[in-house]
KEGU-535319 format. One record per residue (C-alpha): x, y, z; residue in one letter; residue number from 1. Coordinates in steps of 0.001 Angstrom, whole numbers. Example, Ala and Ser with C-alpha at 12.3 -4.5 7.8 and 13.67 -1.06 7.14 Angstrom:
2
(node (12300,-4500,7800),"a",1)
(node (13670,-1060,7140),"s",2)
END
This chain:
552
(node (-23933,-16228,10414),"m",1)
(node (-23234,-12177,10042),"n",2)
(node (-26574,-9993,10925),"p",3)
(node (-27812,-8289,7898),"i",4)
(node (-27326,-4828,8058),"d",5)
(node (-30482,-2491,7675),"i",6)
(node (-29963,1374,6050),"v",7)
(node (-33055,3823,5730),"n",8)
(node (-33133,6449,3608),"t",9)
(node (-35812,8824,1876),"d",10)
(node (-34638,8508,-1417),"v",11)
(node (-32088,5780,-3013),"l",12)
(node (-30735,6261,-6485),"i",13)
(node (-29108,3227,-7976),"i",14)
(node (-26516,4343,-10618),"g",15)
(node (-23656,7087,-11042),"g",16)
(node (-24387,8028,-14502),"g",17)
(node (-25673,11095,-15814),"p",18)
(node (-29139,10313,-14977),"s",19)
(node (-28726,9389,-11600),"g",20)
(node (-26264,12150,-10409),"l",21)
(node (-28571,14835,-12146),"a",22)
(node (-31699,13346,-10180),"t",23)
(node (-29631,13503,-7194),"s",24)
(node (-28294,17086,-7596),"i",25)
(node (-31652,18758,-8582),"h",26)
(node (-33357,16943,-6038),"l",27)
(node (-30928,18368,-3168),"a",28)
(node (-31609,21928,-4661),"d",29)
(node (-35351,21282,-4838),"l",30)
(node (-35335,20483,-1293),"l",31)
(node (-33139,22977,183),"q",32)
(node (-35297,25974,-1592),"q",33)
(node (-38124,24462,460),"k",34)
(node (-36302,24239,3434),"g",35)
(node (-37093,20429,3433),"i",36)
(node (-33913,18153,4732),"k",37)
(node (-34142,14716,3664),"k",38)
(node (-31759,11806,3102),"r",39)
(node (-30505,11189,-367),"i",40)
(node (-28237,7961,-1252),"l",41)
(node (-26619,7158,-4477),"l",42)
(node (-25587,3814,-5080),"i",43)
(node (-22934,3023,-7738),"e",44)
(node (-21737,-425,-8671),"k",45)
(node (-18189,720,-10119),"g",46)
(node (-15136,1281,-7994),"n",47)
(node (-15343,4839,-8366),"s",48)
(node (-17748,7172,-10171),"i",49)
(node (-16843,6965,-13842),"g",50)
(node (-15138,3598,-13974),"s",51)
(node (-18216,2425,-15754),"h",52)
(node (-19201,5176,-18107),"i",53)
(node (-18622,5031,-21476),"l",54)
(node (-19807,7178,-24355),"s",55)
(node (-18691,8757,-27685),"g",56)
(node (-19147,11845,-26790),"a",57)
(node (-20576,14937,-28503),"v",58)
(node (-23410,16245,-26452),"i",59)
(node (-25913,19016,-26049),"k",60)
(node (-24634,21189,-23409),"t",61)
(node (-27623,23453,-22331),"d",62)
(node (-29236,21214,-20216),"v",63)
(node (-26377,21591,-17917),"f",64)
(node (-27148,25323,-17223),"r",65)
(node (-30602,24141,-16224),"d",66)
(node (-28995,21686,-13773),"l",67)
(node (-26041,23986,-12603),"l",68)
(node (-27508,27249,-12561),"p",69)
(node (-24876,29188,-10485),"s",70)
(node (-21957,27488,-11679),"v",71)
(node (-19922,28838,-14173),"d",72)
(node (-20276,27292,-17288),"f",73)
(node (-16679,27081,-18236),"e",74)
(node (-15829,25436,-15004),"e",75)
(node (-17906,22156,-16177),"i",76)
(node (-15324,19899,-17679),"p",77)
(node (-16490,20028,-21328),"f",78)
(node (-13547,18851,-23777),"n",79)
(node (-13552,20847,-26972),"a",80)
(node (-16381,22907,-28771),"k",81)
(node (-17283,21134,-32116),"v",82)
(node (-15340,23298,-35009),"t",83)
(node (-15996,21125,-37903),"h",84)
(node (-18635,18420,-38321),"d",85)
(node (-19008,15681,-41046),"a",86)
(node (-20308,12859,-42293),"t",87)
(node (-18635,10218,-44890),"v",88)
(node (-19291,7368,-46682),"w",89)
(node (-16670,4809,-46583),"l",90)
(node (-15473,2267,-49222),"n",91)
(node (-12864,-61,-48147),"k",92)
(node (-10378,2027,-49863),"n",93)
(node (-11886,5492,-50385),"s",94)
(node (-14478,7759,-49001),"t",95)
(node (-17224,10157,-50457),"i",96)
(node (-18163,13104,-48158),"k",97)
(node (-21855,13931,-47824),"m",98)
(node (-22724,16861,-49338),"p",99)
(node (-25325,18048,-46694),"v",100)
(node (-25766,16800,-43114),"h",101)
(node (-27970,13669,-42488),"v",102)
(node (-31004,15089,-40650),"p",103)
(node (-30727,15530,-37311),"f",104)
(node (-26985,15071,-36826),"m",105)
(node (-25552,18664,-36938),"n",106)
(node (-23284,18979,-34171),"n",107)
(node (-23154,22716,-34281),"k",108)
(node (-22359,24227,-30915),"g",109)
(node (-22080,20724,-29222),"n",110)
(node (-18803,19889,-27292),"y",111)
(node (-16863,16492,-27136),"t",112)
(node (-16498,15263,-23580),"v",113)
(node (-15347,12288,-21431),"s",114)
(node (-18321,11218,-19806),"l",115)
(node (-16466,9349,-17204),"g",116)
(node (-14531,12773,-16027),"q",117)
(node (-17858,14602,-16527),"l",118)
(node (-19767,12200,-14012),"c",119)
(node (-16817,12565,-11271),"r",120)
(node (-17368,16173,-11610),"y",121)
(node (-21354,16105,-11207),"l",122)
(node (-20301,13528,-8108),"a",123)
(node (-18481,16345,-6556),"k",124)
(node (-21495,19001,-6972),"k",125)
(node (-23660,16322,-5440),"a",126)
(node (-21778,15644,-2350),"e",127)
(node (-21484,19120,-1657),"e",128)
(node (-25085,19667,-1533),"k",129)
(node (-25348,16785,1053),"g",130)
(node (-26116,13753,-1558),"v",131)
(node (-24314,10539,173),"e",132)
(node (-22794,8339,-3018),"i",133)
(node (-21489,4981,-2203),"y",134)
(node (-19514,3509,-5049),"p",135)
(node (-18399,-165,-4749),"g",136)
(node (-21421,-1420,-4358),"f",137)
(node (-23736,-3565,-6482),"s",138)
(node (-27172,-3912,-5719),"v",139)
(node (-28530,-7266,-6843),"s",140)
(node (-32200,-7258,-5532),"e",141)
(node (-35271,-5478,-5208),"i",142)
(node (-37407,-5756,-1762),"l",143)
(node (-40977,-5809,-2188),"y",144)
(node (-43552,-5552,791),"q",145)
(node (-47341,-5623,-90),"n",146)
(node (-46472,-5984,-3690),"g",147)
(node (-44580,-2847,-3946),"q",148)
(node (-41263,-1856,-4015),"v",149)
(node (-40052,-1137,-353),"a",150)
(node (-35777,-862,-992),"g",151)
(node (-33132,-2856,-2416),"a",152)
(node (-30279,-5210,-1485),"k",153)
(node (-26673,-5046,-2295),"t",154)
(node (-25022,-8321,-3302),"i",155)
(node (-23817,-11000,-545),"d",156)
(node (-19911,-10999,-803),"t",157)
(node (-17573,-13741,669),"g",158)
(node (-19156,-16737,-1096),"v",159)
(node (-17920,-19281,-3787),"d",160)
(node (-18180,-20286,-7697),"h",161)
(node (-21413,-22179,-6071),"h",162)
(node (-22707,-19698,-3694),"g",163)
(node (-21677,-21141,-914),"t",164)
(node (-20649,-18870,2191),"p",165)
(node (-16917,-18754,3120),"m",166)
(node (-15270,-17795,6258),"e",167)
(node (-15301,-14294,5183),"n",168)
(node (-19071,-14348,4349),"f",169)
(node (-20853,-10990,4522),"q",170)
(node (-24542,-10426,3643),"p",171)
(node (-25506,-7596,1600),"g",172)
(node (-26984,-4435,3083),"t",173)
(node (-30750,-4135,3188),"q",174)
(node (-31843,-730,2290),"i",175)
(node (-35378,664,2744),"e",176)
(node (-36288,3739,942),"a",177)
(node (-39552,5613,253),"k",178)
(node (-38625,6173,-3100),"l",179)
(node (-35913,4224,-5718),"i",180)
(node (-34922,5814,-8859),"i",181)
(node (-33706,3261,-11114),"f",182)
(node (-30493,4840,-12927),"a",183)
(node (-28527,1647,-14126),"e",184)
(node (-27917,2419,-17531),"g",185)
(node (-28393,195,-20678),"t",186)
(node (-30379,-2891,-19854),"r",187)
(node (-30418,-2299,-15982),"g",188)
(node (-30630,-5710,-14501),"s",189)
(node (-32889,-4133,-11870),"l",190)
(node (-34921,-1877,-14125),"a",191)
(node (-35725,-5190,-16243),"k",192)
(node (-36588,-7196,-13350),"q",193)
(node (-38991,-4196,-12157),"l",194)
(node (-40351,-4005,-16004),"i",195)
(node (-40820,-7490,-16033),"q",196)
(node (-42961,-7977,-12993),"k",197)
(node (-45010,-4945,-13219),"f",198)
(node (-45539,-5188,-17059),"d",199)
(node (-44259,-1605,-17603),"l",200)
(node (-43636,-2579,-21180),"d",201)
(node (-47422,-3646,-21928),"k",202)
(node (-48868,-2851,-25457),"g",203)
(node (-45170,-998,-26051),"k",204)
(node (-42669,-1992,-28369),"n",205)
(node (-39664,-4170,-26780),"g",206)
(node (-36243,-2293,-26601),"q",207)
(node (-33634,-3030,-29069),"i",208)
(node (-29935,-2277,-28945),"y",209)
(node (-26796,-1576,-30384),"s",210)
(node (-23404,-2239,-29393),"l",211)
(node (-20483,527,-29422),"g",212)
(node (-17003,-628,-29361),"c",213)
(node (-14311,2472,-28469),"k",214)
(node (-10416,3317,-28206),"e",215)
(node (-8907,6239,-26927),"l",216)
(node (-5954,7279,-28489),"w",217)
(node (-3057,9327,-27982),"s",218)
(node (-1520,10745,-31389),"v",219)
(node (906,12930,-32613),"p",220)
(node (58,16876,-32860),"e",221)
(node (-1622,17523,-36227),"g",222)
(node (-3145,14210,-36480),"n",223)
(node (-6455,15897,-35719),"i",224)
(node (-7393,19338,-33992),"k",225)
(node (-9816,19360,-30948),"p",226)
(node (-13525,19779,-31848),"g",227)
(node (-13021,18059,-35364),"e",228)
(node (-16056,15500,-35384),"v",229)
(node (-16624,13051,-38120),"y",230)
(node (-19286,10107,-38551),"h",231)
(node (-18663,7725,-41345),"t",232)
(node (-21361,5243,-42787),"m",233)
(node (-20535,2212,-44930),"g",234)
(node (-17618,-197,-44960),"y",235)
(node (-17233,-2696,-43257),"p",236)
(node (-20944,-2921,-42488),"l",237)
(node (-22716,-4196,-45814),"n",238)
(node (-26510,-3220,-46547),"m",239)
(node (-28112,-5256,-43945),"h",240)
(node (-26036,-4125,-41013),"e",241)
(node (-26988,-844,-39480),"f",242)
(node (-24399,1211,-37951),"g",243)
(node (-21466,3993,-38349),"g",244)
(node (-18238,4916,-37219),"g",245)
(node (-17064,8198,-34941),"f",246)
(node (-13799,10280,-34856),"i",247)
(node (-13742,12906,-32287),"y",248)
(node (-10846,15292,-32052),"g",249)
(node (-9888,15893,-28205),"l",250)
(node (-7704,18341,-26424),"k",251)
(node (-4142,17340,-25410),"d",252)
(node (-3766,15208,-28749),"n",253)
(node (-6187,12759,-28020),"k",254)
(node (-8627,11278,-30140),"v",255)
(node (-11721,9204,-29689),"a",256)
(node (-12728,6549,-32237),"v",257)
(node (-15430,3838,-32193),"g",258)
(node (-17854,1816,-34417),"l",259)
(node (-21595,1186,-32893),"v",260)
(node (-23782,-1239,-34584),"v",261)
(node (-27140,-2290,-34321),"g",262)
(node (-27950,-5878,-32546),"l",263)
(node (-30932,-6630,-35231),"d",264)
(node (-28373,-8114,-37707),"y",265)
(node (-29030,-11605,-38823),"q",266)
(node (-25309,-13064,-39438),"d",267)
(node (-24372,-15498,-36489),"p",268)
(node (-20834,-14594,-37251),"t",269)
(node (-21007,-10834,-36905),"f",270)
(node (-18478,-9473,-34615),"d",271)
(node (-18542,-5897,-33762),"v",272)
(node (-15053,-5822,-32118),"h",273)
(node (-13593,-7332,-35491),"h",274)
(node (-15540,-4917,-37685),"a",275)
(node (-14503,-2154,-35595),"f",276)
(node (-10894,-3394,-36365),"q",277)
(node (-11238,-3616,-39995),"i",278)
(node (-13141,-49,-39671),"w",279)
(node (-9717,1561,-38466),"k",280)
(node (-7746,189,-41744),"t",281)
(node (-9881,2564,-44206),"n",282)
(node (-7370,5104,-45243),"p",283)
(node (-9614,7859,-43905),"f",284)
(node (-9747,6472,-40416),"v",285)
(node (-6302,5193,-40248),"a",286)
(node (-4709,8945,-41069),"k",287)
(node (-6228,10230,-37537),"f",288)
(node (-4231,7110,-35714),"l",289)
(node (-1232,7162,-37418),"k",290)
(node (1835,7258,-35560),"g",291)
(node (-307,7125,-32008),"g",292)
(node (-685,4684,-29168),"k",293)
(node (-3856,3326,-27777),"l",294)
(node (-4525,4549,-24384),"v",295)
(node (-8211,2951,-23334),"e",296)
(node (-10577,858,-24810),"y",297)
(node (-14219,-168,-24037),"g",298)
(node (-17617,-1548,-24952),"a",299)
(node (-21242,-486,-24368),"k",300)
(node (-24769,-1072,-25700),"t",301)
(node (-26984,1521,-26272),"l",302)
(node (-30925,1667,-26209),"p",303)
(node (-32282,2189,-29768),"e",304)
(node (-35816,1533,-29855),"g",305)
(node (-36993,5403,-29562),"g",306)
(node (-40251,6672,-28236),"y",307)
(node (-42407,3514,-28894),"y",308)
(node (-40275,1354,-26968),"s",309)
(node (-39966,3761,-23671),"i",310)
(node (-41990,1535,-21008),"p",311)
(node (-44140,2967,-18036),"k",312)
(node (-41737,4826,-16181),"l",313)
(node (-43429,4793,-12847),"y",314)
(node (-44969,2247,-10122),"t",315)
(node (-45516,2510,-6331),"d",316)
(node (-42323,3993,-4935),"h",317)
(node (-40032,3856,-8006),"a",318)
(node (-38927,5885,-11086),"l",319)
(node (-36970,4852,-14181),"i",320)
(node (-34552,7238,-15514),"v",321)
(node (-31692,7726,-18476),"g",322)
(node (-30774,4820,-20610),"d",323)
(node (-33011,2393,-18599),"s",324)
(node (-35885,4343,-19609),"a",325)
(node (-34313,4028,-23410),"g",326)
(node (-34256,7999,-23833),"f",327)
(node (-31813,7809,-26487),"l",328)
(node (-32452,10424,-29715),"a",329)
(node (-32078,8397,-33095),"m",330)
(node (-30690,9236,-35519),"p",331)
(node (-28142,11737,-33721),"a",332)
(node (-27273,8845,-31331),"l",333)
(node (-27356,11246,-28409),"k",334)
(node (-28834,10780,-24831),"g",335)
(node (-26696,12758,-22429),"v",336)
(node (-28872,15691,-22341),"h",337)
(node (-31883,13693,-22365),"l",338)
(node (-30471,11792,-19351),"a",339)
(node (-29738,14784,-17480),"i",340)
(node (-33190,16072,-18340),"t",341)
(node (-34949,12830,-17271),"s",342)
(node (-33151,13254,-13947),"g",343)
(node (-34173,16818,-13352),"m",344)
(node (-37793,15638,-14250),"m",345)
(node (-37639,12595,-11579),"a",346)
(node (-36070,14785,-8953),"a",347)
(node (-39273,17471,-9561),"k",348)
(node (-41518,14272,-9106),"t",349)
(node (-39768,13195,-6017),"a",350)
(node (-39726,15991,-4406),"t",351)
(node (-43642,16603,-4864),"e",352)
(node (-44075,13184,-3146),"a",353)
(node (-41824,13883,-314),"l",354)
(node (-43798,17031,557),"i",355)
(node (-47152,14994,500),"k",356)
(node (-45645,11743,1788),"n",357)
(node (-47049,9931,-962),"d",358)
(node (-45156,7882,-3302),"f",359)
(node (-47851,5827,-5017),"s",360)
(node (-48734,5824,-8732),"e",361)
(node (-50959,8963,-7969),"v",362)
(node (-48549,11124,-7430),"t",363)
(node (-45281,9649,-9346),"l",364)
(node (-47576,9952,-12764),"f",365)
(node (-46691,13032,-12861),"q",366)
(node (-42974,12077,-14019),"y",367)
(node (-44522,11051,-16955),"e",368)
(node (-46631,14275,-17744),"s",369)
(node (-43240,15987,-17202),"l",370)
(node (-41460,14007,-19494),"i",371)
(node (-44240,14196,-22037),"q",372)
(node (-43941,18238,-22081),"n",373)
(node (-39823,17932,-21993),"s",374)
(node (-37497,17962,-24851),"l",375)
(node (-37477,14197,-24288),"i",376)
(node (-40674,14087,-26193),"y",377)
(node (-39714,16685,-28342),"k",378)
(node (-36690,14964,-29842),"e",379)
(node (-37974,11375,-29938),"l",380)
(node (-41372,11693,-31090),"y",381)
(node (-40686,13161,-34578),"p",382)
(node (-38350,10056,-35029),"v",383)
(node (-40299,7510,-33460),"r",384)
(node (-40174,5072,-36289),"n",385)
(node (-36858,5846,-37329),"f",386)
(node (-34756,2875,-35829),"r",387)
(node (-37435,250,-36816),"q",388)
(node (-37693,887,-40677),"g",389)
(node (-34103,-102,-40981),"f",390)
(node (-34758,-3597,-39589),"s",391)
(node (-34812,-4823,-43203),"k",392)
(node (-31817,-3280,-44496),"g",393)
(node (-30439,416,-45530),"l",394)
(node (-32532,410,-48655),"i",395)
(node (-35986,-145,-47056),"c",396)
(node (-34718,1906,-44232),"g",397)
(node (-33650,5128,-46426),"g",398)
(node (-37131,4900,-47729),"f",399)
(node (-39037,4469,-44423),"h",400)
(node (-37021,7564,-43081),"f",401)
(node (-37759,9798,-46291),"a",402)
(node (-41353,9174,-45942),"t",403)
(node (-41136,10166,-42107),"q",404)
(node (-39438,13143,-42831),"l",405)
(node (-42245,14712,-44713),"i",406)
(node (-45020,12859,-42507),"t",407)
(node (-43960,14303,-39376),"g",408)
(node (-42445,10676,-38457),"g",409)
(node (-45056,8647,-38768),"s",410)
(node (-44501,7263,-42307),"g",411)
(node (-46804,5780,-44586),"f",412)
(node (-47819,2990,-42414),"v",413)
(node (-48009,4245,-38795),"g",414)
(node (-46309,2900,-35692),"k",415)
(node (-43751,-14,-36883),"l",416)
(node (-42996,-2694,-34838),"k",417)
(node (-39678,-4156,-32978),"t",418)
(node (-38652,-7656,-32529),"h",419)
(node (-35869,-8636,-29610),"p",420)
(node (-32170,-8626,-30961),"d",421)
(node (-32423,-12201,-29956),"s",422)
(node (-34668,-13405,-32425),"t",423)
(node (-33472,-11734,-35311),"m",424)
(node (-30149,-13703,-35666),"t",425)
(node (-30582,-16724,-38043),"k",426)
(node (-29290,-20172,-38055),"k",427)
(node (-26023,-21278,-39812),"l",428)
(node (-27817,-23131,-42211),"n",429)
(node (-30674,-20642,-42664),"e",430)
(node (-28544,-17459,-43450),"f",431)
(node (-27958,-16620,-47019),"s",432)
(node (-25033,-14822,-48311),"g",433)
(node (-21495,-14671,-47356),"k",434)
(node (-21168,-14768,-43415),"t",435)
(node (-19048,-11985,-41614),"f",436)
(node (-16255,-14306,-41410),"q",437)
(node (-16307,-15398,-44815),"e",438)
(node (-16187,-11452,-46084),"r",439)
(node (-12956,-10719,-43919),"f",440)
(node (-11160,-13840,-43278),"k",441)
(node (-8399,-12410,-44503),"k",442)
(node (-8253,-9396,-41971),"q",443)
(node (-8332,-11112,-38807),"f",444)
(node (-4694,-10914,-38100),"d",445)
(node (-3703,-8158,-36024),"f",446)
(node (-642,-6155,-35952),"d",447)
(node (-1095,-4592,-32297),"k",448)
(node (111,-1077,-33682),"i",449)
(node (-3347,-148,-35556),"l",450)
(node (-5490,-3163,-34857),"t",451)
(node (-6071,-5087,-32142),"f",452)
(node (-7430,-8691,-30864),"d",453)
(node (-9955,-8950,-28089),"k",454)
(node (-7350,-9958,-25508),"v",455)
(node (-5109,-7118,-26165),"t",456)
(node (-7853,-4625,-26188),"d",457)
(node (-9386,-5616,-22757),"v",458)
(node (-5772,-4871,-21152),"y",459)
(node (-6388,-1350,-21857),"y",460)
(node (-9891,-1365,-20009),"t",461)
(node (-8201,-2074,-16302),"g",462)
(node (-11129,-4653,-15727),"v",463)
(node (-11111,-6581,-12661),"f",464)
(node (-13335,-9256,-11193),"h",465)
(node (-12973,-11285,-7988),"d",466)
(node (-11822,-14918,-8657),"e",467)
(node (-13930,-16487,-6061),"l",468)
(node (-17629,-15388,-6607),"q",469)
(node (-20792,-16833,-8132),"v",470)
(node (-20309,-16032,-12017),"p",471)
(node (-22438,-13127,-12954),"h",472)
(node (-23167,-14348,-16666),"v",473)
(node (-24973,-17808,-16783),"k",474)
(node (-25931,-20401,-19122),"i",475)
(node (-29549,-20584,-18307),"n",476)
(node (-30068,-24318,-19635),"n",477)
(node (-26700,-25923,-20534),"p",478)
(node (-28337,-28694,-22667),"e",479)
(node (-30482,-26468,-24485),"s",480)
(node (-27810,-24128,-25185),"f",481)
(node (-25280,-26977,-26294),"q",482)
(node (-28144,-28103,-28878),"e",483)
(node (-29437,-24724,-29935),"i",484)
(node (-26756,-21989,-29531),"n",485)
(node (-23766,-24030,-30456),"i",486)
(node (-24995,-26679,-33067),"k",487)
(node (-27422,-24620,-34968),"q",488)
(node (-26079,-21058,-34521),"y",489)
(node (-22420,-21783,-34067),"g",490)
(node (-22071,-20153,-30702),"a",491)
(node (-22719,-16404,-31880),"p",492)
(node (-21666,-15582,-28336),"c",493)
(node (-17893,-16267,-29190),"q",494)
(node (-18227,-13187,-32007),"h",495)
(node (-20637,-10602,-30424),"f",496)
(node (-18825,-10679,-26980),"c",497)
(node (-16355,-7489,-27457),"s",498)
(node (-14056,-9012,-24426),"a",499)
(node (-13806,-12565,-24842),"e",500)
(node (-16061,-13743,-22321),"v",501)
(node (-17133,-16367,-24103),"y",502)
(node (-14642,-19066,-25784),"e",503)
(node (-15741,-21854,-28143),"l",504)
(node (-13643,-25146,-27060),"h",505)
(node (-13372,-28048,-29120),"t",506)
(node (-11941,-31043,-27408),"d",507)
(node (-10041,-33900,-29250),"k",508)
(node (-13562,-35869,-29776),"a",509)
(node (-14960,-32928,-31657),"g",510)
(node (-17440,-31975,-28673),"h",511)
(node (-17660,-28355,-28457),"q",512)
(node (-18671,-26216,-25368),"e",513)
(node (-18612,-22616,-24205),"i",514)
(node (-15863,-21662,-21561),"r",515)
(node (-16797,-18472,-19937),"i",516)
(node (-14211,-16013,-18903),"h",517)
(node (-16230,-13693,-16458),"a",518)
(node (-12982,-11810,-15423),"e",519)
(node (-12866,-10015,-18882),"n",520)
(node (-16268,-8718,-18853),"c",521)
(node (-16953,-5598,-19423),"l",522)
(node (-20776,-4954,-18417),"h",523)
(node (-22204,-4091,-21886),"c",524)
(node (-24666,-7095,-21431),"k",525)
(node (-24829,-7873,-25367),"t",526)
(node (-25072,-11564,-24077),"c",527)
(node (-28068,-10778,-22110),"d",528)
(node (-29542,-9051,-25270),"i",529)
(node (-28438,-11179,-28615),"k",530)
(node (-28310,-14742,-27666),"t",531)
(node (-30681,-16789,-29292),"p",532)
(node (-33513,-18046,-26966),"g",533)
(node (-32394,-15622,-24287),"d",534)
(node (-29993,-18507,-23507),"g",535)
(node (-27530,-15930,-21034),"i",536)
(node (-28368,-14094,-18343),"t",537)
(node (-26046,-11197,-17160),"w",538)
(node (-26300,-10148,-13303),"s",539)
(node (-24326,-7674,-11068),"v",540)
(node (-20967,-9124,-10079),"p",541)
(node (-19412,-8325,-6671),"n",542)
(node (-19377,-4295,-6133),"g",543)
(node (-16180,-2637,-7598),"g",544)
(node (-16033,-5295,-10305),"n",545)
(node (-15635,-4568,-13582),"g",546)
(node (-13947,-2147,-15993),"p",547)
(node (-12190,626,-14791),"d",548)
(node (-12705,3441,-17149),"f",549)
(node (-10772,6347,-16794),"q",550)
(node (-11421,8905,-19448),"n",551)
(node (-14218,7219,-21680),"m",552)
END
C-alpha cells in the first residue's frame, strides 16, 4: 500500500470561492504588513478556480476597495453597472410592474458579474501574494487530535464502486494545519460535520435553503442592454411557493436568467427546473431570449435562514466563513459582499492567532465579535425574521414582513422559528390541492429552443465524474427509503434534483426503485437538504469532478 503523504501548513483554507479567496488575500496582506512569513494553503475541489462557482449575480462592490486597496477598481472584472432596475409580478401571459422597489432590493450602484470569472481574478491576486492554491483536490475528512481540529485529509483515489482499492490506489493526503478556514459554500459537507460534532448550532434556528437554476444565453443585439436588471415574482409559483426569477443584462449580448425557489415547499412533486423552464415561456421573459442560444446551465442552493440560523462560527483551530456560515442577505438575495467581508474578518482573527500562536477559542472568539460589528450584522439583523415569515405562504409572509418593517425586524411575535426543509414536504395522500405535476402537466414538452429538459441542460454544464469511484450520493437506508420516500412521497428526489441524478424506474411487475446517475451531479446538494427523513447524504467525489462552469 502506498504511504500517506503528510503536508504541514500554518493555515488551510478549504474552498476557492469568494470567502476563501478573500481570507487568503487579506491574511497574506496583514502578515506582510507585520513582516511575518507563514504558509497559507487553499484547496478547491473543482478542477479549476471558478469551475464550481455559480451566482446570479448582481453584487455590491464597495467591499472590494477594502480587500484590494492598491488595485485600480476598473481592473476588477465586473461586468456591467446597473442602469435599470425593476421588479415585476408575472401572470401566465401578462406582467404588472411594481410601482416601487421591494424594500432592500434596490440595485443602484451595483454591478452584474460572472462570479466564476471574479474568483479566477481573485485567485491570481492571492497567488501573487504567496498563497498556494491547489484546485482539483477534494477534502473528505476532518482530522482531530485530543478532541480538537488538527487538519484535514483529501479523498482516497483509485477505488472501485465498493471502496475496494485498485491497482492505481492512492491514499489521500493528510494536511496538518494550525488553523482551518471552512469556506466550502452552501451546505459544506465538512462544515456540516464540524457543526454537528461540536453542537455549533445549539440554540440556533436550523438553516433553510432555496434552490436556484440558472442559464446563460447569447442573444441578438438589442434584446437587452448591459446593466438592465429585472426581478420577477408570481408565475409559475403559487401563493405557497416562495421565490422568484431574475434577468440580468450582460456585456457582449449575453443575458443571465434564473429562478430561485425556497425548499420549504410542501408539494412532493414540485420541480424547480421544470418551473424555471415554464417561467421562461412568459412573454415578458421570453422576449429577452428570442432568437438567442443557450450557452451554459447550472444550479446551486442558497442559505436563507438569516441571522438566527448562523451557527457559532468558531471552535478550537477552526473558523467558518461565507455561505457555509449562512451569510446571505434576504430579501436582497445577496451574499458575495458578505462572503468577502467574512473572509476579511477571518483573516484578521487568523493574524492575531498566528502572532499569539494561540488557536484556541479564547483567541478565535474575536472572529464572531468582528462579525457582530461588521456590515454582516448591519444587513442581516434588521431582516432576521424575514424568511421564516413566509413559511406559511405569501399572504402570511407579507403580513409578517410589513410588521417587521415597522418594528425594526422583530415583528409582533419576536423570534420566528425555522423547520428543516426535509420535514416540510407532505406525503402524497396528505397534500391538498393540485400538485405541481397536475398544474402544469400540459407544459412538460420542451422545444429545445426556449425550454429544455434536464438531460439537455446538463450537457451545458461541462459536468464530469470518474466512473470508477464510490458514489458520492448515498441512500442511507434503502429499505426505509423504498417504504417511505418512494411509496409515501412518490420519490421527491426525481423532481427536486435539477440534473436528473435520481430516476424512478418501474419494472414490468410494477416494482419501483431509484436509479442513481451520479455522473450528472452539479453539486447543488439539494438531495442532502430536501429528502424526507434525511434519506440521502451528499459527500465530495474525486477531486476535479463535477461541473465545469466557465461564466456562471
